[in-house]
C-alpha positions, -999 to 999 in steps of 0.1 A, spaced: -628 -411 523 -649 -385 506 -634 -355 486 -646 -329 510 -629 -349 538 -598 -349 519 -595 -312 513 -608 -306 550 -577 -328 561 -554 -307 539 -563 -277 556 -561 -290 587 -528 -300 582 -518 -266 563 -535 -244 592 -512 -267 616 -483 -264 595 -450 -249 618 -441 -237 580 -455 -207 562 -474 -218 534 -489 -188 511 -513 -194 477 -501 -165 450 -524 -160 423 -499 -164 389 -516 -141 370 -518 -110 396 -492 -122 417 -515 -117 445 -516 -138 477 -548 -160 478 -544 -177 517 -515 -176 542 -517 -200 567 -504 -187 607 -472 -198 606 -467 -174 577 -483 -146 592 -461 -150 623 -432 -148 602 -440 -119 587 -453 -103 620 -485 -98 606 -525 -106 605 -531 -131 581 -562 -113 564 -543 -85 562 -519 -104 542 -545 -116 517 -548 -94 486 -514 -77 489 -487 -82 459 -464 -111 465 -445 -111 430 -439 -135 410 -410 -162 417 -396 -182 394 -371 -201 412 -388 -237 417 -357 -253 435 -352 -246 470 -330 -211 481 -330 -187 510 -340 -154 511 -343 -124 538 -378 -111 546 -383 -83 564 -414 -83 591 -436 -53 597 -413 -42 626 -386 -43 603 -367 -72 614 -347 -94 596 -362 -131 590 -342 -156 573 -363 -182 550 -360 -216 533 -381 -209 504 -398 -236 483 -423 -230 452 -444 -256 438 -469 -249 409 -508 -257 415 -543 -249 413 -570 -231 434 -606 -228 430 -597 -235 398 -572 -210 391 -534 -215 388 -515 -209 418 -480 -208 433 -477 -227 465 -445 -214 480 -431 -226 514 -416 -210 540 -394 -226 567 -380 -205 592 -342 -206 593 -334 -171 608 -314 -193 639 -295 -214 619 -282 -180 600 -273 -157 629 -255 -186 643 -236 -196 612 -231 -160 609 -216 -157 648 -195 -187 636 -182 -163 609 -178 -134 628 -159 -153 655 -137 -168 627 -131 -130 615 -122 -123 650 -98 -150 654 -79 -145 621 -80 -109 631 -62 -118 664 -39 -140 648 -29 -111 622 -25 -89 654 -5 -112 673 17 -120 643 28 -84 639 30 -85 678 54 -114 674 76 -99 641 77 -63 661 93 -81 694 115 -98 668 131 -70 656 128 -47 689 149 -75 711 169 -85 682 182 -50 672 197 -42 705 204 -77 716 227 -78 681 245 -50 691 257 -61 729 263 -98 711 282 -80 680 304 -53 700 311 -74 731 327 -98 710 345 -74 690 362 -67 727 366 -97 738 385 -105 704 408 -78 711 441 -88 709 463 -55 705 466 -56 742 446 -22 748 421 -34 773 433 -45 803 424 -84 816 397 -74 838 375 -57 806 383 -82 786 365 -106 810 340 -80 816 331 -82 774 334 -119 779 310 -118 803 286 -94 787 284 -117 754 278 -147 773 248 -128 795 237 -115 762 238 -154 745 215 -167 772 190 -134 769 191 -146 730 182 -180 739 154 -168 762 137 -148 735 143 -174 708 123 -197 735 95 -170 738 92 -162 703 92 -202 687 64 -207 717 42 -178 704 49 -188 669 35 -225 674 4 -210 696 -3 -187 669 3 -214 640 31 -197 625 56 -222 629 52 -254 604 77 -285 595 102 -280 568 111 -316 558 143 -322 538 166 -355 532 189 -357 568 216 -379 571 212 -397 605 249 -405 613 259 -371 597 235 -356 622 245 -374 654 282 -367 645 273 -332 647 258 -335 679 282 -354 694 308 -328 678 288 -298 698 284 -318 732 312 -345 736 334 -315 756 307 -299 776 305 -332 792 339 -340 792 345 -307 808 324 -319 835 339 -352 838 306 -369 825 308 -402 798 288 -397 766 282 -420 748 261 -427 713 242 -459 702 229 -462 668 207 -492 663 194 -488 624 196 -511 600 208 -503 564 203 -470 549 199 -441 574 186 -412 556 156 -399 565 130 -371 554 124 -349 584 131 -315 600 168 -312 609 164 -278 624 132 -285 646 144 -323 653 179 -310 663 159 -285 688 141 -311 707 173 -332 712 199 -299 720 173 -295 748 172 -330 760 211 -336 761 214 -299 776 187 -309 806 210 -339 814 245 -321 813 226 -295 836 210 -323 858 238 -344 858 268 -342 884 285 -376 879 284 -404 856 269 -410 822 247 -398 793 235 -417 763 218 -412 733 201 -440 714 187 -436 678 164 -469 674 132 -484 659 110 -490 685 99 -528 691 62 -542 685 62 -542 729 62 -502 727 30 -483 741 22 -450 724 -3 -423 731 -9 -418 695 -39 -435 677 -19 -427 643 19 -441 651 25 -472 657 56 -485 668 63 -502 629 57 -468 612 81 -448 646 120 -435 649 131 -431 684 156 -407 700 161 -416 736 184 -397 756 191 -411 789 215 -398 822 222 -407 857 213 -373 869 191 -363 898 162 -374 886 124 -361 887 99 -371 914 67 -388 896 42 -358 908 64 -334 887 67 -356 857 37 -340 839 46 -304 852 79 -305 836 63 -295 802 40 -265 812 49 -231 802 73 -214 828 75 -243 850 103 -264 866 101 -293 883 96 -274 919 111 -240 930 145 -248 940 151 -264 902 151 -227 894 175 -216 924 198 -238 918 199 -244 879 183 -218 861 162 -217 834 126 -204 825 112 -242 822 102 -229 785 123 -258 766 105 -287 776 72 -272 767 87 -260 730 100 -297 726 68 -310 736 47 -287 709 76 -295 682 73 -331 688 32 -325 679 42 -309 649 61 -339 635 30 -360 645 50 -377 673 53 -375 713 74 -377 741 77 -401 767 94 -396 803 110 -422 825 124 -411 860 134 -422 893 146 -394 917 179 -394 925 189 -422 898 184 -405 866 158 -398 836 152 -407 805 133 -387 776 120 -407 743 112 -389 715 90 -409 688 83 -394 653 73 -412 622 94 -428 603 100 -419 568 130 -438 553 147 -429 518 163 -455 492 202 -444 485 197 -418 462 210 -381 453 188 -360 466 181 -322 451 212 -302 472 202 -281 498 217 -247 488 208 -229 526 188 -234 556 184 -209 584 146 -215 593 137 -230 562 149 -246 536 156 -233 497 162 -255 471 189 -247 438 174 -227 411 145 -217 438 152 -179 427 173 -177 393 195 -148 410 207 -169 438 243 -189 437 261 -208 460 245 -211 492 261 -223 522 245 -242 547 246 -219 583 230 -239 614 214 -214 640 239 -219 668 276 -233 657 301 -245 688 330 -234 675 331 -200 657 357 -198 628 372 -169 620 373 -161 583 399 -179 563 426 -155 548 416 -162 514 381 -146 526 397 -115 538 413 -110 509 381 -105 490 369 -80 514 401 -61 511 393 -29 495 354 -39 486 332 -8 489 302 -21 512 269 4 519 249 0 551 210 9 549 197 4 580 177 29 596 191 21 633 222 41 643 225 15 668 232 -12 644 247 15 618 276 15 644 279 -19 650 277 -30 618 310 -3 607 326 -12 643 327 -51 630 340 -42 595 361 -18 605 397 -29 589 381 -61 571 371 -43 541 372 -12 522 354 19 527 319 15 548 293 38 537 260 45 554 224 54 548 207 60 578 178 79 559 159 47 545 160 41 506 161 70 490 193 80 508 208 43 498 199 51 464 216 82 463 247 67 476 248 38 455 245 67 421 276 84 434 293 56 445 290 32 414 324 8 430 303 -1 456 303 -41 460 276 -50 484 249 -37 502 242 -48 538 203 -42 540 176 -41 570 140 -46 562 128 -24 593 130 6 573 111 41 574 103 47 537 94 13 524 81 -20 529 118 -43 536 110 -62 505 95 -31 483 128 -14 494 148 -43 481 129 -45 450 133 -6 447 174 -9 452 176 -41 430 157 -17 402 180 11 404 217 -7 406 229 -9 371 232 -48 360 264 -43 349 280 -36 382 270 -69 402 263 -53 433 251 -80 457 222 -72 482 228 -93 514 196 -84 538 208 -82 579 173 -82 600 160 -88 628 130 -99 614 129 -137 616 94 -146 610 86 -172 590 87 -162 553 106 -131 559 142 -150 538 120 -168 512 101 -132 506 137 -111 507 151 -138 482 120 -135 459 124 -95 461 161 -99 447 184 -102 480 214 -127 477 215 -138 510 195 -134 545 215 -133 579 191 -126 606 201 -107 640 219 -116 663 246 -128 645 286 -140 646 304 -113 630 328 -139 616 299 -160 601 287 -126 588 320 -116 572 325 -151 557 291 -149 541 299 -116 526 331 -131 511 313 -161 495 288 -135 482 314 -112 467 334 -146 452 312 -174 452 335 -206 461 322 -239 437 
């Protein structure tokens, strides 16, 4: 092929290229040639481009730049520069590839991600606010009704005491609903994560038995536990969330079984077990099955029961109550475990719910002691000022009254309440009446609380809400801690309706000694106060 033919073919290829191509004079930096695609990219006539200054691009690797067309529109191009010669002149050949659509798509993705993050932040803030706004008044209802129901001086007639008990029971039911709604919302917002720690399954099962056996006996039902695990029963898992799932299974069996028996079976599934998850095999799984002889579930309703706010049918809600959230939350928690739930049921004969989660056994060893569990696990020495935490479950079936020793510890101790909600101030003062020394209140916020601390250097304990008008909760804790005389050893106990993920850790890091979320049980709160003022070994 002759040289002229090669040149002609080269120019044909350049002219027909979908990429923009320009030739730039290396000395003057002016455009010597532009193909139609380059002119189209810039929205200019190609002849008008010749002779215009382009500049001196120094980058020889591929780079992304933004150009402005004659109409002012932004055009994103991928630019490559190469050294060459043109009519015996040293030139730069600049190749432009239009990536405007790709960049616009990337920007849309970035904007969508930003919008989603803002929506999640707004949802999280809404959940935090709802947690506070719902729990605060409910705390007053539960605490004051508990105080009335425990009245033993004979000043209240029996019908009034019964009314107080009904109020307390109804408030407890409402608390369960609120917790379910908040848990579901936190899962959907991606704000709920598992906290794995060492769990002794034998002790765990005994606690479940102690909680549910009296309830089953009261209804005339037989309750049995089969524990088919060989060797060490210590595993690494989230005790709180595992218990939440199994308590839901057991509560449903209790609700829907009128005669017969209920069985909790813990076992390793056999190789014939079929699991839906591809990342979990029977050999890797641990199973918890709750079976009963209850009313059972119709085949058409087996998938519906896991939908939010859905029961097997309308009559279930009328006859048994409930919102239909328990199994929804259980299923989503199972997914957090990287596990699954399977259901077997025959209408009129009973049901069997089985939870499969990854089996993470531990050798016999002494693990780091867990000091406190309330939605989160904190290990010893996580915060140097925290001493002698005691494990406290979210719900305890039998509330033990403070011991005489604990009452003696609190007797005469001056307590300061920093809380802007007068309902809670009144509730706490009522709960502590006769159990401690003088109880002071700072309902104006941190500044008033600091003034009270200066006026009363003998204050032993500060009960502090996180939601205050003048400072953020953790800032408030740090401010109070900073102004407390170190030699006085005043303790800060956070008593708050904020119960979102990370709240407890933030409070402890800021300088609080302990954390209680509303609603709380009065006796548990008093015991916790006593332990702070006189830590037990």
